[in-house]
N, C-alpha and C positions, 0 to 999 in steps of 0.2 A: 306344587302351586297351591295358593290359597283358594279354597272352594267356598261357594255360597253356603250359608248355614243349612238351607234345605237339602242341598246335595250331600253335605257332610253327614246329616242325620239319616238320609235315605240310603246311603251307600251300604252300610252293614246289613240293612234289611233286604236290599236287592241281592247282595252277594249271598246272604243266608237263604233267600228264596231260590236262587239258582242252584245252590248246593243241595238244598232239600229236594228240588225237582230232579236233580241228577241222581240223588240217592234213591228216590222213590220209583223212578222210571223202570229200572230193571225188575223191581218187585211187581209193578203193574203189568209189565209184559209177561212176567212169569205167571201171574194170576190168570191172565187171558189164556195163556197156553194150557194151564191146568184145566180151565173151564172147557177149552176146546177138546182136550183129551177125554174129559168126562162126558162129552156130548152136549154140554150146555152152550147154546148159541144166543148171542144178543138178539133182541127183537129187531126186525127189519126197520120199524119206525125209528128206533134209536139210532141205528146206523145211518139212515137217511138224514135225520136231523143233524147228527154230528158232522156228516160230510158237507151239508149245506152251510152249517156254521163256519166250518174251516174254510170253505170256498169263499164265503162272504168276507171273512177277515182278510184273506189273501187278496181278493179283488179290491177291497177297500184300501188296503195298503198300497197296491199298485196305482190306483187312481190318485190317492193322496200324493204319492211320490211324483207322478207325472205332472200334477198341478204345481207342486212346489218347484220342480225343475223348470217348467215352462215360465212360471212367474219370475224365478231367479234369472233365467236366461234373458227374458224380455227386459228386466230391470238393468241388466248389464249393457243393453243397447241404448238406454236413455241417458243423454248427456246432462250433466248437472247444470243448474241455473247459471252459475258463474262462468261456465265454459261453453255456453251455447253460441256465443259470438266467435266465429273462426279466428285463429291467430292472425295478427297483422304481418308477421314475419314470413318471408318466402323460404326461410331456411328450416322450417318445420313442416311436418306432414299436416295436411288440411289447410295450410296457409295459402297465400296467393301463388298460383302456378303449380300447386301440388297435384300429384297424380292420384292421391288418396282422398276420396270423398268422405263426408261426415259419417256416412253409414259404415265405412270401412275403418273408422277410428273407434267408435263406441265410447262408453263412459270412461274406461281406464285409459284409453289412448288419448282422449281429449285432456284428461288431467296431466298426462305425461308430456305431451307436446306443448301444452298451454302454460307451463311453469318453468321454462328455461331461465337460467340465471341471467343477470344483467351486468352491464359495465359497472354499475354501482356496487353490486355484490363483490365483484373482482377487486375493485379499488379499496373497498372497506376492509376486506380480509388481508390482502397482500400489500397494499400501499402502492401498487403498480397499475398502469393502465391496461385495459384489455387489448389483446392483439386483434381479435375478431369476435363476431357473434357466434355462439355455439349452434350446432346443428342437431336436431332431434328428428329421427325417423321412426314412425310407428305404423305397422300394418296389422290390422285386426283380423279376426276370423272371417268377418263378413266382407272384407275387402276383395276377396277372390274365392273361387270354388275349391281350389286344390292347393296342396303344399307348394308345388312347383310354381303355380301362378302367384301365390303370396310372396314367395322368395324373389321371384322375378320382379314383382312390383317394388319390393324393398330395395333391390339393387338399382332399379330405375330411379327411385327417389334419391338414393345416395349419389348416383351420378348427376342427377339434376341439381342437387345442392352442393356438388363438388366435395362430398364428404371424404373422399379418398386423398385429398390434398392436405387434410388436417394432420396435426402431429399425433393425435390419439383417436382411436376408434373403439368405443366401448360397446360390446355386444352383450345385451342382457337377455336372459331367458325368463320370460314372464311367468307368473303363476297361472293357475287354471282359468281364472276370470279374465286374464289378460293384464292383470296388475303388474306393473313394472315399477319398482321402487325408485323414486326420483332422488333420494338422498345421496347414494353413491355417485349418481350422474352430476348432482350439484357440486360435489367435492371435486370431481375431475374438471368440470367446466371452470370452476373458480381458480383452482391451482394451476391449470394449464393456460390461464389468462384468456379463456374462451377458445383456445386452439384445439378443439375436439369436436367429434361427432358421436352420436350414440344411436343405436338401432335396436328395436325389439319387434319380433314377429309373433303374433298370438296364435293359439291353437284351440282355444275354447272360450266359453263364456260363463262357466260354472266354477264354484269354489274348488280348491284342490281336492277336498275329500270326496267330491262328486266327479272329479276329473281323472281318477286313477285308470279308467278305461281308455283314456286318451294319452297316456304316458308315451306309448310307442309312437303315436302321431307327433307328439311334442319332440321326441328325440329325432325323428326324421326331419322335422322342421329345422331344428338347430343344426343338424348335420348338413342339410342342404344349404343353409345360410352360410355356415362356416366354409364349406367347400367353395361356394360362389365368391365369397370375399377373398379367400386365398387365391383363387384363379385370377381375380381382378388385380390383386396386389402384385402378382408375379410379373405383370406387364408394366409396372410403374417403377420409376426410380425414386419417387417421393412417397413411398408407402408409409402409412401411419403405423404407430405402435398398436397392435391389436390386443385389446384387453377384454377379458371375459368376466361377467358377473352373473351369478345365479343365487337366488335366495329361496329357501324352503324347497318346494317341489321344483322350482326353476333350477336349483343347484343340482338336484338329482338328474334332471333332464339334460343339462349341459354335460355332466359327467358321462351319462349314457351315450351321448353323441360322439364320444371319443373313446371307443372300447379298447384301443391300443395304448391308451395312456400317454406317456411321454413321447412315444413315436408319433402320435397324432398331433401333439403340441408342436413338434418340430416340422411335421409335414404341412400343417396349416399355418405355420409361421406365427404362432400365438406367443406374445411376449409374457403376459401375466394372466393369471386366473384367480379370482376370489370367490369362494363358494361358502355361503353363510347358512347355518342351520339346516344342514342336509338331513332329511328324514332318515332315521335309523343310524345316522352318523357315518363318518367317512369309512369306518371299518366294514360297513355293510356292503355286500356285493363286491368285496375285494378292491374297492376303489383305492384304499391306502396303498395297496401293493402296486397298482398301476402308476401311481405318481410319487411313490416313496422317495425316489432319488432327488426330487426337486421340490418337495412339499414341506410345509410346516403347519402345525395345528396349534391354535391358541384359544383361550377362553375369554380374554379381555385385553385391552390395550396395554395394561401394565406389564404384560409378558413380551411386548414387542422388542425391547432392547436385548432380551435373551434369545430371541428366535430368528431375527433377520440376518441374512447373509446374501452375498452376491449370487449364490446358486439357487436361491428360492424363487421359483416361478409360480408355484401353486400354493395358495393360502386357504386353509380351512379355518373358519371362525365358528366354533361350536361351544356354546355355554355348557359347562359341566351339568347345570341344572335345567337344561332345556328338555322337556318331556318329548318334544317332537324328534329330537336327536336320539333320545334314549329308548323310544318305543320301537320294539321289534317283536316279531312273532315268537322268537325263541326265549323271550323274557318270561313266557308262561311256564317253561320247564327247565331252564338252565340259569344258574346264577351268573349275572353279568360281572365283569371285572370291576365296574364302578361301585358294586355292592359286595365285593369280596370280603371275607373275614379278615379283620385287622387292617383293612385298607384305610387310607386317609380319605375322608369324604371330600369330593370336589366342591367348588363354590356353588351354593344354592341347593346342595343335597343335604337333607336333615341328618344330623349325627345319629339320631335314633332309628333311622330307616333301615329295615332289614328285608332281605329277599324272602318271599314266601311263594311257593308254586301257585300259579294261576292268580293269586291275590295281588301280587305286585304288578302283573300284567294289567289287571283291571284298574288298579290304582293309577298307573301311568297313563292308561288310555283316557281316564277321566281328566287327568292333568293336562292332556293335550288340548282339551276343550277350553281350558282357562289359561293357556300358555301365553297369550298376548292380551294385554289390557292397555290399549293405546289411548293416550290423551294428547292431542296435537301440541307439539312444542315441549311436552314434558317427557324427555328422553330417559329411558332406563336401560340398564344392562342386566337383564334378568329374563328367565324363561326363554320364550321365542321372540323377545323384543330386543333387537340388536342396534337400535338407532343410536344409543349413546356410545357405541363402539365404532361406528362407521367412519366418523371424521378421521380419527387417528389411524384406523386399520386400513381404510382405502388409501390414505396418503402413503403409508408404508408399503402396502402390497403392490401398488402401482409405481412407487418411486417418484412421488410428485413434489417432495419438498424442494425448496430452492433457496439458496443463500441470499438471493436478492429480496426476499420477502421481508417486510418491515417486522421489527421485533414484536412479539406477542400475537403473531398471526394465527397460531393454533387456538388460542382462546377466542379470538374474534371469529374464527371459522366455526367453532362450536356454537357461538352465539347466533351467527347468521343462519346456520342450518336450522336451528329451532325457529327463528323468525320466518324463514321461508316456509316451513311446514305449517305454521299458524296461518300465514297468508293463504296457502293452498287450501287449508281446511275451511277458511272463511268463504272462499270462492265456491267450494263444493256445496256449502250450506246456502249459498246465495247472499250472504251477508255483505260480501264485497265482490262485485261483478267486474271490477276494473282490472 
């Protein structure tokens, strides 16, 4: 990824400093040992001052981290100016008759339920009239005290809105902040002519890099939600197609909620799953083995005609040059296949890039910080930004194309997805509160 000039200049110096420190540490330790053997002891005052300094640095770091975490968590509870007015639709959480209050929605939930697509979006893209108004259910961390209570609340909301009578039910695993990407939901809502419902249940309020200690809780949340949905659908003759979507940490969470792989897909009666930008890649934690029989992996929409078939139920969308996908602990000491000698570089991987022990690990770690540079409506298919891929890939993965759609609907879909994101960004900033 492209680094800021300051970071690019500082990187060699930091790496050099770390290497020098690693080289000098054994010598310093040895020197202390020799002095001890000779009977020379450091002065008590020196030892006390060093201990106080180390303790001060440690305590200061802990206080700074706690303040940052508290500030970030509080910010995630504040609803944006353009979303402070509750939705007027009874078919979304926090709307009229909803069982979820504003506090249970939070910032990300308000954005998610407040931007459902409209009849105008459907007719513009497909040339057809909408069948019904889409349903969006969101239950945030603050909506209830436990995983079971949050899942029960989500199920109650879906029953209240009659979500299980729709043709499609999209279950999304949000990121650590509760962020649930609306773009794939927009695609399903438009191409199903509104005949769909979507649900997301949060497990935290912090960014993914601060939510790694909540991954197990997130998996338990997804597993409980999928079990509850499957149980509900078994008693219905008009069950919806169950579709899964997870992006970044959300992808890893959903995969972890189905440790038996294809067996769990069948048991939970899941029709299709799309997992985007999985941290470490699909090969990490043997996920590829669990779903190998029914999965396909692509880097971009241009690969779709070569990859799709009737047996594909699980789709992995992973950019060759996505540092979030490529970053793994073993990158520090083992050459990865994507940097093998003589191998053809994938899209977005520099031809001149070579694997170096520890160095490549540090390089890709920094890359992850700059993996996403998002400008509303300006879609790109690069790094950890998958917005430019989702229109075509969601359509193919979930089998949503329809011969009845007016010619040119794919182009209009891409146009409308960009327009929707711009409108959403304006409401977030308060420029357009309507």
